[in-house]
mmCIF file of the C-alpha atoms, coordinates in Angstrom:
data_MODEL
# 
_entry.id   MODEL 
# 
loop_
_atom_site.group_PDB 
_atom_site.id 
_atom_site.type_symbol 
_atom_site.label_atom_id 
_atom_site.label_alt_id 
_atom_site.label_comp_id 
_atom_site.label_asym_id 
_atom_site.label_entity_id 
_atom_site.label_seq_id 
_atom_site.pdbx_PDB_ins_code 
_atom_site.Cartn_x 
_atom_site.Cartn_y 
_atom_site.Cartn_z 
_atom_site.occupancy 
_atom_site.B_iso_or_equiv 
_atom_site.pdbx_formal_charge 
_atom_site.auth_seq_id 
_atom_site.auth_comp_id 
_atom_site.auth_asym_id 
_atom_site.auth_atom_id 
_atom_site.pdbx_PDB_model_num 
ATOM 1   C CA . UNK A 1 1   ? -0.831  20.708 54.174 1.00 0.00 ? 1   UNK A CA 1 
ATOM 2   C CA . UNK A 1 2   ? -2.576  19.093 51.563 1.00 0.00 ? 2   UNK A CA 1 
ATOM 3   C CA . UNK A 1 3   ? -4.530  16.986 54.170 1.00 0.00 ? 3   UNK A CA 1 
ATOM 4   C CA . UNK A 1 4   ? -5.405  20.088 56.280 1.00 0.00 ? 4   UNK A CA 1 
ATOM 5   C CA . UNK A 1 5   ? -7.307  21.828 53.005 1.00 0.00 ? 5   UNK A CA 1 
ATOM 6   C CA . UNK A 1 6   ? -9.004  18.400 52.557 1.00 0.00 ? 6   UNK A CA 1 
ATOM 7   C CA . UNK A 1 7   ? -10.508 18.825 56.424 1.00 0.00 ? 7   UNK A CA 1 
ATOM 8   C CA . UNK A 1 8   ? -11.408 22.223 55.568 1.00 0.00 ? 8   UNK A CA 1 
ATOM 9   C CA . UNK A 1 9   ? -13.385 21.505 52.514 1.00 0.00 ? 9   UNK A CA 1 
ATOM 10  C CA . UNK A 1 10  ? -14.660 18.248 54.069 1.00 0.00 ? 10  UNK A CA 1 
ATOM 11  C CA . UNK A 1 11  ? -18.371 19.253 54.152 1.00 0.00 ? 11  UNK A CA 1 
ATOM 12  C CA . UNK A 1 12  ? -18.669 20.616 50.839 1.00 0.00 ? 12  UNK A CA 1 
ATOM 13  C CA . UNK A 1 13  ? -17.003 17.649 49.494 1.00 0.00 ? 13  UNK A CA 1 
ATOM 14  C CA . UNK A 1 14  ? -19.192 15.686 51.325 1.00 0.00 ? 14  UNK A CA 1 
ATOM 15  C CA . UNK A 1 15  ? -22.107 17.195 49.172 1.00 0.00 ? 15  UNK A CA 1 
ATOM 16  C CA . UNK A 1 16  ? -20.407 16.742 45.918 1.00 0.00 ? 16  UNK A CA 1 
ATOM 17  C CA . UNK A 1 17  ? -19.836 13.080 46.517 1.00 0.00 ? 17  UNK A CA 1 
ATOM 18  C CA . UNK A 1 18  ? -23.370 12.785 46.724 1.00 0.00 ? 18  UNK A CA 1 
ATOM 19  C CA . UNK A 1 19  ? -23.645 13.936 42.782 1.00 0.00 ? 19  UNK A CA 1 
ATOM 20  C CA . UNK A 1 20  ? -21.531 11.224 41.674 1.00 0.00 ? 20  UNK A CA 1 
ATOM 21  C CA . UNK A 1 21  ? -19.609 11.598 38.437 1.00 0.00 ? 21  UNK A CA 1 
ATOM 22  C CA . UNK A 1 22  ? -20.330 15.264 38.051 1.00 0.00 ? 22  UNK A CA 1 
ATOM 23  C CA . UNK A 1 23  ? -18.643 15.761 41.630 1.00 0.00 ? 23  UNK A CA 1 
ATOM 24  C CA . UNK A 1 24  ? -15.178 14.166 40.227 1.00 0.00 ? 24  UNK A CA 1 
ATOM 25  C CA . UNK A 1 25  ? -15.400 16.170 37.383 1.00 0.00 ? 25  UNK A CA 1 
ATOM 26  C CA . UNK A 1 26  ? -15.364 19.514 39.223 1.00 0.00 ? 26  UNK A CA 1 
ATOM 27  C CA . UNK A 1 27  ? -12.911 18.785 41.137 1.00 0.00 ? 27  UNK A CA 1 
ATOM 28  C CA . UNK A 1 28  ? -10.398 16.942 38.681 1.00 0.00 ? 28  UNK A CA 1 
ATOM 29  C CA . UNK A 1 29  ? -11.287 17.841 35.263 1.00 0.00 ? 29  UNK A CA 1 
ATOM 30  C CA . UNK A 1 30  ? -13.155 21.168 35.083 1.00 0.00 ? 30  UNK A CA 1 
ATOM 31  C CA . UNK A 1 31  ? -10.945 24.268 34.651 1.00 0.00 ? 31  UNK A CA 1 
ATOM 32  C CA . UNK A 1 32  ? -10.917 27.391 36.798 1.00 0.00 ? 32  UNK A CA 1 
ATOM 33  C CA . UNK A 1 33  ? -9.691  30.462 36.588 1.00 0.00 ? 33  UNK A CA 1 
ATOM 34  C CA . UNK A 1 34  ? -7.795  31.030 40.109 1.00 0.00 ? 34  UNK A CA 1 
ATOM 35  C CA . UNK A 1 35  ? -5.627  33.438 39.295 1.00 0.00 ? 35  UNK A CA 1 
ATOM 36  C CA . UNK A 1 36  ? -5.202  36.240 41.991 1.00 0.00 ? 36  UNK A CA 1 
ATOM 37  C CA . UNK A 1 37  ? -2.329  38.390 42.414 1.00 0.00 ? 37  UNK A CA 1 
ATOM 38  C CA . UNK A 1 38  ? -2.954  38.641 46.167 1.00 0.00 ? 38  UNK A CA 1 
ATOM 39  C CA . UNK A 1 39  ? -3.186  34.958 46.946 1.00 0.00 ? 39  UNK A CA 1 
ATOM 40  C CA . UNK A 1 40  ? 0.227   34.572 44.216 1.00 0.00 ? 40  UNK A CA 1 
ATOM 41  C CA . UNK A 1 41  ? 2.015   37.482 46.503 1.00 0.00 ? 41  UNK A CA 1 
ATOM 42  C CA . UNK A 1 42  ? 1.678   35.322 49.667 1.00 0.00 ? 42  UNK A CA 1 
ATOM 43  C CA . UNK A 1 43  ? 2.622   32.105 47.792 1.00 0.00 ? 43  UNK A CA 1 
ATOM 44  C CA . UNK A 1 44  ? 5.563   33.888 46.024 1.00 0.00 ? 44  UNK A CA 1 
ATOM 45  C CA . UNK A 1 45  ? 6.801   36.190 49.380 1.00 0.00 ? 45  UNK A CA 1 
ATOM 46  C CA . UNK A 1 46  ? 10.488  34.908 49.913 1.00 0.00 ? 46  UNK A CA 1 
ATOM 47  C CA . UNK A 1 47  ? 11.898  33.343 52.843 1.00 0.00 ? 47  UNK A CA 1 
ATOM 48  C CA . UNK A 1 48  ? 14.796  35.528 54.319 1.00 0.00 ? 48  UNK A CA 1 
ATOM 49  C CA . UNK A 1 49  ? 16.215  33.564 57.322 1.00 0.00 ? 49  UNK A CA 1 
ATOM 50  C CA . UNK A 1 50  ? 19.101  35.175 59.268 1.00 0.00 ? 50  UNK A CA 1 
ATOM 51  C CA . UNK A 1 51  ? 22.279  32.964 60.025 1.00 0.00 ? 51  UNK A CA 1 
ATOM 52  C CA . UNK A 1 52  ? 24.120  32.775 63.237 1.00 0.00 ? 52  UNK A CA 1 
ATOM 53  C CA . UNK A 1 53  ? 26.843  35.174 61.959 1.00 0.00 ? 53  UNK A CA 1 
ATOM 54  C CA . UNK A 1 54  ? 24.453  37.602 61.049 1.00 0.00 ? 54  UNK A CA 1 
ATOM 55  C CA . UNK A 1 55  ? 24.249  37.129 57.596 1.00 0.00 ? 55  UNK A CA 1 
ATOM 56  C CA . UNK A 1 56  ? 20.387  37.150 55.806 1.00 0.00 ? 56  UNK A CA 1 
ATOM 57  C CA . UNK A 1 57  ? 20.005  34.821 53.154 1.00 0.00 ? 57  UNK A CA 1 
ATOM 58  C CA . UNK A 1 58  ? 16.759  35.431 50.463 1.00 0.00 ? 58  UNK A CA 1 
ATOM 59  C CA . UNK A 1 59  ? 15.683  32.083 49.497 1.00 0.00 ? 59  UNK A CA 1 
ATOM 60  C CA . UNK A 1 60  ? 13.330  31.610 45.960 1.00 0.00 ? 60  UNK A CA 1 
ATOM 61  C CA . UNK A 1 61  ? 10.828  28.666 45.542 1.00 0.00 ? 61  UNK A CA 1 
ATOM 62  C CA . UNK A 1 62  ? 13.544  26.189 44.078 1.00 0.00 ? 62  UNK A CA 1 
ATOM 63  C CA . UNK A 1 63  ? 15.556  26.454 47.312 1.00 0.00 ? 63  UNK A CA 1 
ATOM 64  C CA . UNK A 1 64  ? 18.240  28.367 45.572 1.00 0.00 ? 64  UNK A CA 1 
ATOM 65  C CA . UNK A 1 65  ? 19.775  31.449 47.196 1.00 0.00 ? 65  UNK A CA 1 
ATOM 66  C CA . UNK A 1 66  ? 19.389  34.259 45.501 1.00 0.00 ? 66  UNK A CA 1 
ATOM 67  C CA . UNK A 1 67  ? 20.738  37.143 48.122 1.00 0.00 ? 67  UNK A CA 1 
ATOM 68  C CA . UNK A 1 68  ? 23.131  37.220 50.826 1.00 0.00 ? 68  UNK A CA 1 
ATOM 69  C CA . UNK A 1 69  ? 23.168  39.988 53.190 1.00 0.00 ? 69  UNK A CA 1 
ATOM 70  C CA . UNK A 1 70  ? 26.005  40.434 55.122 1.00 0.00 ? 70  UNK A CA 1 
ATOM 71  C CA . UNK A 1 71  ? 26.718  43.440 57.925 1.00 0.00 ? 71  UNK A CA 1 
ATOM 72  C CA . UNK A 1 72  ? 28.614  46.142 57.393 1.00 0.00 ? 72  UNK A CA 1 
ATOM 73  C CA . UNK A 1 73  ? 31.551  46.377 59.437 1.00 0.00 ? 73  UNK A CA 1 
ATOM 74  C CA . UNK A 1 74  ? 32.123  49.010 61.851 1.00 0.00 ? 74  UNK A CA 1 
ATOM 75  C CA . UNK A 1 75  ? 32.555  52.657 60.843 1.00 0.00 ? 75  UNK A CA 1 
ATOM 76  C CA . UNK A 1 76  ? 35.493  54.530 61.972 1.00 0.00 ? 76  UNK A CA 1 
ATOM 77  C CA . UNK A 1 77  ? 35.430  57.335 64.492 1.00 0.00 ? 77  UNK A CA 1 
ATOM 78  C CA . UNK A 1 78  ? 35.432  61.200 63.124 1.00 0.00 ? 78  UNK A CA 1 
ATOM 79  C CA . UNK A 1 79  ? 39.169  61.137 64.172 1.00 0.00 ? 79  UNK A CA 1 
ATOM 80  C CA . UNK A 1 80  ? 39.721  58.083 62.053 1.00 0.00 ? 80  UNK A CA 1 
ATOM 81  C CA . UNK A 1 81  ? 40.380  55.772 65.428 1.00 0.00 ? 81  UNK A CA 1 
ATOM 82  C CA . UNK A 1 82  ? 38.788  52.294 65.202 1.00 0.00 ? 82  UNK A CA 1 
ATOM 83  C CA . UNK A 1 83  ? 35.720  51.585 67.704 1.00 0.00 ? 83  UNK A CA 1 
ATOM 84  C CA . UNK A 1 84  ? 36.850  51.601 71.437 1.00 0.00 ? 84  UNK A CA 1 
ATOM 85  C CA . UNK A 1 85  ? 36.643  48.460 71.650 1.00 0.00 ? 85  UNK A CA 1 
ATOM 86  C CA . UNK A 1 86  ? 38.472  47.339 68.858 1.00 0.00 ? 86  UNK A CA 1 
ATOM 87  C CA . UNK A 1 87  ? 42.341  47.693 69.201 1.00 0.00 ? 87  UNK A CA 1 
ATOM 88  C CA . UNK A 1 88  ? 44.023  49.258 66.181 1.00 0.00 ? 88  UNK A CA 1 
ATOM 89  C CA . UNK A 1 89  ? 47.568  47.263 66.708 1.00 0.00 ? 89  UNK A CA 1 
ATOM 90  C CA . UNK A 1 90  ? 48.647  43.685 68.971 1.00 0.00 ? 90  UNK A CA 1 
ATOM 91  C CA . UNK A 1 91  ? 51.668  43.305 69.882 1.00 0.00 ? 91  UNK A CA 1 
ATOM 92  C CA . UNK A 1 92  ? 53.328  40.265 68.377 1.00 0.00 ? 92  UNK A CA 1 
ATOM 93  C CA . UNK A 1 93  ? 53.947  37.746 70.895 1.00 0.00 ? 93  UNK A CA 1 
ATOM 94  C CA . UNK A 1 94  ? 57.262  36.023 71.122 1.00 0.00 ? 94  UNK A CA 1 
ATOM 95  C CA . UNK A 1 95  ? 57.879  32.577 70.698 1.00 0.00 ? 95  UNK A CA 1 
ATOM 96  C CA . UNK A 1 96  ? 57.684  32.164 74.984 1.00 0.00 ? 96  UNK A CA 1 
ATOM 97  C CA . UNK A 1 97  ? 54.688  33.964 75.700 1.00 0.00 ? 97  UNK A CA 1 
ATOM 98  C CA . UNK A 1 98  ? 52.465  31.798 77.389 1.00 0.00 ? 98  UNK A CA 1 
ATOM 99  C CA . UNK A 1 99  ? 49.531  33.749 76.070 1.00 0.00 ? 99  UNK A CA 1 
ATOM 100 C CA . UNK A 1 100 ? 50.389  33.030 72.626 1.00 0.00 ? 100 UNK A CA 1 
ATOM 101 C CA . UNK A 1 101 ? 47.438  31.239 70.885 1.00 0.00 ? 101 UNK A CA 1 
ATOM 102 C CA . UNK A 1 102 ? 48.815  28.618 68.712 1.00 0.00 ? 102 UNK A CA 1 
ATOM 103 C CA . UNK A 1 103 ? 47.427  27.021 65.215 1.00 0.00 ? 103 UNK A CA 1 
ATOM 104 C CA . UNK A 1 104 ? 46.340  23.848 66.521 1.00 0.00 ? 104 UNK A CA 1 
ATOM 105 C CA . UNK A 1 105 ? 44.191  25.690 69.577 1.00 0.00 ? 105 UNK A CA 1 
ATOM 106 C CA . UNK A 1 106 ? 43.083  28.705 67.729 1.00 0.00 ? 106 UNK A CA 1 
ATOM 107 C CA . UNK A 1 107 ? 39.432  27.732 66.569 1.00 0.00 ? 107 UNK A CA 1 
ATOM 108 C CA . UNK A 1 108 ? 38.411  25.092 68.987 1.00 0.00 ? 108 UNK A CA 1 
ATOM 109 C CA . UNK A 1 109 ? 36.106  22.711 66.942 1.00 0.00 ? 109 UNK A CA 1 
ATOM 110 C CA . UNK A 1 110 ? 32.334  23.180 68.196 1.00 0.00 ? 110 UNK A CA 1 
ATOM 111 C CA . UNK A 1 111 ? 30.430  20.146 69.045 1.00 0.00 ? 111 UNK A CA 1 
ATOM 112 C CA . UNK A 1 112 ? 27.422  18.589 67.344 1.00 0.00 ? 112 UNK A CA 1 
ATOM 113 C CA . UNK A 1 113 ? 25.105  19.871 70.126 1.00 0.00 ? 113 UNK A CA 1 
ATOM 114 C CA . UNK A 1 114 ? 26.734  23.761 69.790 1.00 0.00 ? 114 UNK A CA 1 
ATOM 115 C CA . UNK A 1 115 ? 26.252  23.403 66.108 1.00 0.00 ? 115 UNK A CA 1 
ATOM 116 C CA . UNK A 1 116 ? 22.768  22.553 65.923 1.00 0.00 ? 116 UNK A CA 1 
ATOM 117 C CA . UNK A 1 117 ? 21.726  24.738 68.646 1.00 0.00 ? 117 UNK A CA 1 
ATOM 118 C CA . UNK A 1 118 ? 23.035  27.833 67.457 1.00 0.00 ? 118 UNK A CA 1 
ATOM 119 C CA . UNK A 1 119 ? 20.877  27.229 64.060 1.00 0.00 ? 119 UNK A CA 1 
ATOM 120 C CA . UNK A 1 120 ? 17.428  26.853 66.188 1.00 0.00 ? 120 UNK A CA 1 
ATOM 121 C CA . UNK A 1 121 ? 16.858  30.690 65.755 1.00 0.00 ? 121 UNK A CA 1 
ATOM 122 C CA . UNK A 1 122 ? 17.007  30.525 62.331 1.00 0.00 ? 122 UNK A CA 1 
ATOM 123 C CA . UNK A 1 123 ? 14.661  27.430 61.714 1.00 0.00 ? 123 UNK A CA 1 
ATOM 124 C CA . UNK A 1 124 ? 12.595  29.597 64.495 1.00 0.00 ? 124 UNK A CA 1 
ATOM 125 C CA . UNK A 1 125 ? 12.280  32.836 61.934 1.00 0.00 ? 125 UNK A CA 1 
ATOM 126 C CA . UNK A 1 126 ? 11.593  30.110 59.161 1.00 0.00 ? 126 UNK A CA 1 
ATOM 127 C CA . UNK A 1 127 ? 8.531   28.662 61.088 1.00 0.00 ? 127 UNK A CA 1 
ATOM 128 C CA . UNK A 1 128 ? 7.485   31.958 61.821 1.00 0.00 ? 128 UNK A CA 1 
ATOM 129 C CA . UNK A 1 129 ? 7.214   32.883 58.223 1.00 0.00 ? 129 UNK A CA 1 
ATOM 130 C CA . UNK A 1 130 ? 6.006   29.973 57.305 1.00 0.00 ? 130 UNK A CA 1 
ATOM 131 C CA . UNK A 1 131 ? 2.725   30.473 60.193 1.00 0.00 ? 131 UNK A CA 1 
ATOM 132 C CA . UNK A 1 132 ? 2.399   33.709 58.756 1.00 0.00 ? 132 UNK A CA 1 
ATOM 133 C CA . UNK A 1 133 ? 1.673   33.115 55.122 1.00 0.00 ? 133 UNK A CA 1 
ATOM 134 C CA . UNK A 1 134 ? 0.179   30.311 56.057 1.00 0.00 ? 134 UNK A CA 1 
ATOM 135 C CA . UNK A 1 135 ? -2.610  32.817 58.622 1.00 0.00 ? 135 UNK A CA 1 
ATOM 136 C CA . UNK A 1 136 ? -2.407  35.109 55.032 1.00 0.00 ? 136 UNK A CA 1 
ATOM 137 C CA . UNK A 1 137 ? -3.913  32.249 52.565 1.00 0.00 ? 137 UNK A CA 1 
ATOM 138 C CA . UNK A 1 138 ? -6.496  31.316 55.433 1.00 0.00 ? 138 UNK A CA 1 
ATOM 139 C CA . UNK A 1 139 ? -7.893  34.625 55.784 1.00 0.00 ? 139 UNK A CA 1 
ATOM 140 C CA . UNK A 1 140 ? -7.450  35.482 52.016 1.00 0.00 ? 140 UNK A CA 1 
ATOM 141 C CA . UNK A 1 141 ? -10.271 32.474 51.528 1.00 0.00 ? 141 UNK A CA 1 
ATOM 142 C CA . UNK A 1 142 ? -12.630 33.341 54.253 1.00 0.00 ? 142 UNK A CA 1 
ATOM 143 C CA . UNK A 1 143 ? -12.695 36.883 53.180 1.00 0.00 ? 143 UNK A CA 1 
ATOM 144 C CA . UNK A 1 144 ? -13.365 35.890 49.637 1.00 0.00 ? 144 UNK A CA 1 
ATOM 145 C CA . UNK A 1 145 ? -15.937 33.250 50.787 1.00 0.00 ? 145 UNK A CA 1 
ATOM 146 C CA . UNK A 1 146 ? -17.293 35.732 53.318 1.00 0.00 ? 146 UNK A CA 1 
ATOM 147 C CA . UNK A 1 147 ? -17.813 38.361 50.111 1.00 0.00 ? 147 UNK A CA 1 
ATOM 148 C CA . UNK A 1 148 ? -19.285 36.039 48.329 1.00 0.00 ? 148 UNK A CA 1 
ATOM 149 C CA . UNK A 1 149 ? -22.137 35.079 50.717 1.00 0.00 ? 149 UNK A CA 1 
ATOM 150 C CA . UNK A 1 150 ? -22.610 38.433 51.657 1.00 0.00 ? 150 UNK A CA 1 
ATOM 151 C CA . UNK A 1 151 ? -23.361 39.626 47.640 1.00 0.00 ? 151 UNK A CA 1 
ATOM 152 C CA . UNK A 1 152 ? -25.577 37.029 47.446 1.00 0.00 ? 152 UNK A CA 1 
ATOM 153 C CA . UNK A 1 153 ? -23.413 35.077 44.847 1.00 0.00 ? 153 UNK A CA 1 
ATOM 154 C CA . UNK A 1 154 ? -23.038 31.278 44.002 1.00 0.00 ? 154 UNK A CA 1 
ATOM 155 C CA . UNK A 1 155 ? -20.364 29.200 45.639 1.00 0.00 ? 155 UNK A CA 1 
ATOM 156 C CA . UNK A 1 156 ? -18.686 27.135 43.276 1.00 0.00 ? 156 UNK A CA 1 
ATOM 157 C CA . UNK A 1 157 ? -17.411 24.507 45.607 1.00 0.00 ? 157 UNK A CA 1 
ATOM 158 C CA . UNK A 1 158 ? -15.095 23.348 42.739 1.00 0.00 ? 158 UNK A CA 1 
ATOM 159 C CA . UNK A 1 159 ? -13.395 26.464 42.412 1.00 0.00 ? 159 UNK A CA 1 
ATOM 160 C CA . UNK A 1 160 ? -12.296 27.039 46.446 1.00 0.00 ? 160 UNK A CA 1 
ATOM 161 C CA . UNK A 1 161 ? -10.979 23.680 46.192 1.00 0.00 ? 161 UNK A CA 1 
ATOM 162 C CA . UNK A 1 162 ? -8.846  23.716 43.290 1.00 0.00 ? 162 UNK A CA 1 
ATOM 163 C CA . UNK A 1 163 ? -7.414  27.323 44.196 1.00 0.00 ? 163 UNK A CA 1 
ATOM 164 C CA . UNK A 1 164 ? -6.674  27.210 47.676 1.00 0.00 ? 164 UNK A CA 1 
ATOM 165 C CA . UNK A 1 165 ? -5.765  23.668 47.797 1.00 0.00 ? 165 UNK A CA 1 
ATOM 166 C CA . UNK A 1 166 ? -3.127  24.904 45.158 1.00 0.00 ? 166 UNK A CA 1 
ATOM 167 C CA . UNK A 1 167 ? -2.014  27.395 46.752 1.00 0.00 ? 167 UNK A CA 1 
ATOM 168 C CA . UNK A 1 168 ? -1.811  25.500 50.093 1.00 0.00 ? 168 UNK A CA 1 
ATOM 169 C CA . UNK A 1 169 ? 0.620   22.824 48.152 1.00 0.00 ? 169 UNK A CA 1 
ATOM 170 C CA . UNK A 1 170 ? 2.517   25.775 46.626 1.00 0.00 ? 170 UNK A CA 1 
ATOM 171 C CA . UNK A 1 171 ? 2.896   27.288 50.118 1.00 0.00 ? 171 UNK A CA 1 
ATOM 172 C CA . UNK A 1 172 ? 3.997   24.067 51.784 1.00 0.00 ? 172 UNK A CA 1 
ATOM 173 C CA . UNK A 1 173 ? 7.076   23.267 48.669 1.00 0.00 ? 173 UNK A CA 1 
ATOM 174 C CA . UNK A 1 174 ? 8.212   26.729 48.954 1.00 0.00 ? 174 UNK A CA 1 
ATOM 175 C CA . UNK A 1 175 ? 8.594   26.188 52.849 1.00 0.00 ? 175 UNK A CA 1 
ATOM 176 C CA . UNK A 1 176 ? 9.871   22.756 52.152 1.00 0.00 ? 176 UNK A CA 1 
ATOM 177 C CA . UNK A 1 177 ? 12.791  24.382 49.609 1.00 0.00 ? 177 UNK A CA 1 
ATOM 178 C CA . UNK A 1 178 ? 13.613  27.243 52.118 1.00 0.00 ? 178 UNK A CA 1 
ATOM 179 C CA . UNK A 1 179 ? 14.119  25.066 54.684 1.00 0.00 ? 179 UNK A CA 1 
ATOM 180 C CA . UNK A 1 180 ? 16.241  22.342 52.804 1.00 0.00 ? 180 UNK A CA 1 
ATOM 181 C CA . UNK A 1 181 ? 18.391  25.037 51.707 1.00 0.00 ? 181 UNK A CA 1 
ATOM 182 C CA . UNK A 1 182 ? 19.354  25.922 55.783 1.00 0.00 ? 182 UNK A CA 1 
ATOM 183 C CA . UNK A 1 183 ? 19.701  22.134 56.228 1.00 0.00 ? 183 UNK A CA 1 
ATOM 184 C CA . UNK A 1 184 ? 22.179  22.198 53.637 1.00 0.00 ? 184 UNK A CA 1 
ATOM 185 C CA . UNK A 1 185 ? 24.046  25.209 55.487 1.00 0.00 ? 185 UNK A CA 1 
ATOM 186 C CA . UNK A 1 186 ? 24.088  23.024 58.798 1.00 0.00 ? 186 UNK A CA 1 
ATOM 187 C CA . UNK A 1 187 ? 25.320  19.548 57.014 1.00 0.00 ? 187 UNK A CA 1 
ATOM 188 C CA . UNK A 1 188 ? 27.780  21.681 55.388 1.00 0.00 ? 188 UNK A CA 1 
ATOM 189 C CA . UNK A 1 189 ? 29.017  22.928 58.807 1.00 0.00 ? 189 UNK A CA 1 
ATOM 190 C CA . UNK A 1 190 ? 28.573  19.099 60.678 1.00 0.00 ? 190 UNK A CA 1 
ATOM 191 C CA . UNK A 1 191 ? 30.858  17.828 57.788 1.00 0.00 ? 191 UNK A CA 1 
ATOM 192 C CA . UNK A 1 192 ? 33.481  20.689 57.953 1.00 0.00 ? 192 UNK A CA 1 
ATOM 193 C CA . UNK A 1 193 ? 33.726  19.796 61.943 1.00 0.00 ? 193 UNK A CA 1 
ATOM 194 C CA . UNK A 1 194 ? 34.573  15.979 61.039 1.00 0.00 ? 194 UNK A CA 1 
ATOM 195 C CA . UNK A 1 195 ? 30.726  15.004 61.817 1.00 0.00 ? 195 UNK A CA 1 
ATOM 196 C CA . UNK A 1 196 ? 28.285  13.116 59.770 1.00 0.00 ? 196 UNK A CA 1 
ATOM 197 C CA . UNK A 1 197 ? 25.591  15.106 58.318 1.00 0.00 ? 197 UNK A CA 1 
ATOM 198 C CA . UNK A 1 198 ? 22.982  12.703 59.625 1.00 0.00 ? 198 UNK A CA 1 
ATOM 199 C CA . UNK A 1 199 ? 23.269  14.230 63.008 1.00 0.00 ? 199 UNK A CA 1 
ATOM 200 C CA . UNK A 1 200 ? 20.876  16.735 61.566 1.00 0.00 ? 200 UNK A CA 1 
ATOM 201 C CA . UNK A 1 201 ? 17.916  14.131 61.051 1.00 0.00 ? 201 UNK A CA 1 
ATOM 202 C CA . UNK A 1 202 ? 16.872  15.491 64.728 1.00 0.00 ? 202 UNK A CA 1 
ATOM 203 C CA . UNK A 1 203 ? 16.200  18.943 63.282 1.00 0.00 ? 203 UNK A CA 1 
ATOM 204 C CA . UNK A 1 204 ? 14.094  17.322 60.410 1.00 0.00 ? 204 UNK A CA 1 
ATOM 205 C CA . UNK A 1 205 ? 12.219  15.386 62.202 1.00 0.00 ? 205 UNK A CA 1 
ATOM 206 C CA . UNK A 1 206 ? 11.363  18.447 64.778 1.00 0.00 ? 206 UNK A CA 1 
ATOM 207 C CA . UNK A 1 207 ? 10.566  20.227 61.107 1.00 0.00 ? 207 UNK A CA 1 
ATOM 208 C CA . UNK A 1 208 ? 8.157   17.789 60.163 1.00 0.00 ? 208 UNK A CA 1 
ATOM 209 C CA . UNK A 1 209 ? 6.476   17.528 63.477 1.00 0.00 ? 209 UNK A CA 1 
ATOM 210 C CA . UNK A 1 210 ? 6.225   21.581 63.353 1.00 0.00 ? 210 UNK A CA 1 
ATOM 211 C CA . UNK A 1 211 ? 3.926   21.246 59.951 1.00 0.00 ? 211 UNK A CA 1 
ATOM 212 C CA . UNK A 1 212 ? 1.909   18.278 61.936 1.00 0.00 ? 212 UNK A CA 1 
ATOM 213 C CA . UNK A 1 213 ? 1.021   21.073 64.779 1.00 0.00 ? 213 UNK A CA 1 
ATOM 214 C CA . UNK A 1 214 ? 0.581   23.479 61.727 1.00 0.00 ? 214 UNK A CA 1 
ATOM 215 C CA . UNK A 1 215 ? -1.937  21.338 60.297 1.00 0.00 ? 215 UNK A CA 1 
ATOM 216 C CA . UNK A 1 216 ? -3.503  20.221 63.363 1.00 0.00 ? 216 UNK A CA 1 
ATOM 217 C CA . UNK A 1 217 ? -4.420  24.484 64.238 1.00 0.00 ? 217 UNK A CA 1 
ATOM 218 C CA . UNK A 1 218 ? -5.366  24.865 60.515 1.00 0.00 ? 218 UNK A CA 1 
ATOM 219 C CA . UNK A 1 219 ? -8.517  22.044 61.219 1.00 0.00 ? 219 UNK A CA 1 
ATOM 220 C CA . UNK A 1 220 ? -9.415  23.898 64.209 1.00 0.00 ? 220 UNK A CA 1 
ATOM 221 C CA . UNK A 1 221 ? -9.143  27.321 62.554 1.00 0.00 ? 221 UNK A CA 1 
ATOM 222 C CA . UNK A 1 222 ? -11.808 25.750 59.909 1.00 0.00 ? 222 UNK A CA 1 
ATOM 223 C CA . UNK A 1 223 ? -14.053 24.234 62.414 1.00 0.00 ? 223 UNK A CA 1 
ATOM 224 C CA . UNK A 1 224 ? -13.956 27.134 64.162 1.00 0.00 ? 224 UNK A CA 1 
ATOM 225 C CA . UNK A 1 225 ? -15.328 29.315 60.443 1.00 0.00 ? 225 UNK A CA 1 
ATOM 226 C CA . UNK A 1 226 ? -17.696 26.197 59.284 1.00 0.00 ? 226 UNK A CA 1 
# 
């Protein structure tokens, strides 16, 4: 994302470079008051990810799971009976019952592909939230820039660069932290089933490819605005 914001501000940067040392000063050393509650709200918006079992996890900016929300069990009917799809009692199978499930086959081990596949919706949900936050940040930058122009205010290049470059970096770091938290869950399940967590590397590769795609789409939007 850092690369994308450099592209977005390329036109402005080229202008600044022409004024030499002062350009370095306004980009690297000059301090700006870039505090903005709306931008902070976008960056600090926690990621909420739904796991395959229906549990929702809330991940903070450090990648820590700060809350887990589990579905409540089905309520009993008014007469006290359980849901019609749940038997109140199961007969105890006899030793010779052919339908009896033994301990060894009670839970068949999932394959690597099955484990990874069931987390695809969770990864997609994270990607959608990241894209939504990124779009909100882009819109905020464009709205602020347009408002200043409409009001006849001067456009401080260094201010925009520092404010939105920093915001973009913060947003990407937060997204990476949420992704790593989810990947830890996936890798743990792989190991619990006797597989190496290295099997999850393809998911990391897909995530990095998706980041590159977001950067490409951002560049296209920036060109439209410019």
